[in-house]
N, C-alpha and C positions, 0 to 999 in steps of 0.2 A: 293558781295556774293561770298563766297568761295565754293570749291567743296563739303564740308561737310554740307553746308546749304541747307535745303530742304524748298521750299516755293511754294506757288501758287500765280498766279497773273492774273489780267485782265488789258488790256490796254484801255485807252481812247485816241484815236489818231485823228489826223487831217484828214479830208476827202480828201485833195489834195494829189495826188500820190507823188509829190516831197517832201512832208513833212511827209511821213510815214516811211522813212528810219530809223529814230531813234527807232521807235517802233519795226520794223522788226529786227533790230540789237539786241535790248534788248531781244526780244523773243528768238533769237538764243543763246544768252549768258545764259539766264535762263534755257533753255533746256540742254545746255552743262554742266551746273552746277548741274543738277539733279532736277531742279524745273519743274513746269508745268504752262503753260499759259492756263487759263480757257476760254479765249475768248477775243474779242475786240469789241469796238463800235467806230464809226467814225462820230461825229457830224460835220455838215458843219461849215466853218469858220464864226466867229462872230454870232453864234446862240444866240439869246437873252435869251432863256430859255433852260438851260442844265439839268433841273431836271430829265427828263426821262432817259437820258444817265447815269447820276451819280447814279440814283436808280438801273439801270441795273447792274452797277459795284458793288454797295453795295450788291445787292441780290445774286451776284455770290459767296459770302462768301470768296473771295480771301483774302489772308493775306495782299497782297500789291496791291494797285490800281495804275498803272503807268500812268502818264499824259504825253503822247508823243507829244502833240501839242504845239504850241507856242501861243503868245498873239493874241487876248484877251481871247481866250477860256481857256487857261490853268489856269489863275488866277481865272476866274469865276467858273471853275470846282472845284477848291480847296475851294473857298468860299462856294459854294453850298454843297460840301461834308462836310464841317464843320457844316453848318446849319442842315444837315441831321444826324449829330451825327456819322459820319464814324469813326473819331478818338476815340470818347468815346466808340464806340462799339467794339474796339479792332483791327480794320483794320488800315492800314497805307496807305498814299498816297505818291507817289514818283514822283517828277517833274523832267523830263529829261532836260528841258530847263527852268531855272528860274534864275533871277538875284537878287542880294542883294536888289536892289531897289524894286523888286516885293515883296520881303518878308516884307519890310517896309510898302508898300502900303496895303498888306493883313492885317497887324496888328497881334499882338501876339496871340489873341484868335483863329484866323482862321489858322495861320501858325504853331501853337504849335503841335509838333509831325511830321511835314512834313519832308520827306526825299528829298534831291535834289542832283543833280550832278553839279559840277562847276570846271572850270579849274584854278580858282584863287580865293583866299580869302584874304582880306587885313590883317587879323590878324593871318596868318599862321605861320610866322617866322620873324626873325629880318629883313631880306631883304624886305619882303612884307610890314612890318610895317613902315620901313624907307621911302620906296617909297610912300606909302599911305599917310604918314604925309605930304610929299611935295605936293601931289595931293590935299589933303584936304585944305592946306594953300592957294591954288589957287582957288578952286571951292567950298569950304565949304561943301563937301560931300565925302564919301568914294567911291573909284572906283569899277566899276563892272568888271567882268571877260573880257567883251568885250573891255572896255577901257584899261585894263592892257595888253591884247593881242595885240591890235593895237599899243600901245606904244612900246611894245617889238619888234614887227616886223618892225616898222618904224625905230627904233633905230638901229636894226641889219642891215637894208638896208643902212642907212646913214653912219654907221661905216664902212661898206664895201666900199661905195663910197670914203670915206676919205682914207682908207687903200690902195685902188687900184689906187687912183689918177685920176679916171675917172668915168663918169656916164654911160659909154657904157654898155648896158644891159648884154651882155654875160660875160664881164669882172667882172662886179659887182656880177652877179649870181654865177660865179665861186668862187669869194672871200667869198660870203655868205655861200656857201657849204663847203668851206675849214675852215671856222671859227666857233668854237663851240658857241652855244647860251647859255649864262650863265648870267642870270640876275634875277630880282625879280620874273619873270613869269615862266621861264624855266631854269633848271639846267642841264648842261652836254648834251645838245641836239645838234644834227647835222642835217642839211638839206640834204636829199637824192637827187638823180638825178632828181626825180620828184618834188622837192621843198617842200616835206612834211617833217616836222621835226619829228625825232624819239627820244623820250625823254629817259633819263636814270633814273631809279627809284630813288626817293629821300628817304633818311633814317633819315632826320632831321625834319620830319613833327611834328608839335605841335598842340595841341588843342587850337583853338581860342575862343574868347568870342562871344556870340550871336549865332554862328553856332558851332556845335560839330562834330568833325571829326569822321566818322564811319569807313571808309575804303579808301584806295587809290589804283588806278589802272593806268597802263601806257601802251600806245600802241606805 
């Protein structure tokens, strides 16, 4: 959402405090961008019946219903929302944590119109497609953002060990910080002193198949 976009939203977040950060951060971004958060509901983890929570979100008339929790609640909330006609009624649901495997399990009828955030999509560009092809040859399925992220981080570590000629933690960490991360997952990033990577914005993003790119953001 850019600064010119005005929207209203309601969050369906996890009840555990440690899992509410995504919802709180999203609310801050919405407010900063000129939008308005109408409210939030927090169903307990693994709640078997999410109907009342989803109905509260639907009744808010928010343009976007943000799903800030993780599995199993998030996919069940989306399924329930589809059954209650949220998408057909003109509202959208946005999953802050969803994997490509979740979309497959939901099925097209339930996932149609769903917005989601992801740090990696296999059909994004030539680099992602080439790596995903190798991954598929081994496992007969396309990689999730978690699998791509783990591969990227482990390879960066192993390359740093090789380049430094030692596996001593401080030496390897220094080499990892000194070497840019440039692979199918991250382009032009460097690891800061606190070991968090700061990515450089990409300008070669392409629209993939199955998922349609709506916007890109970098932190």
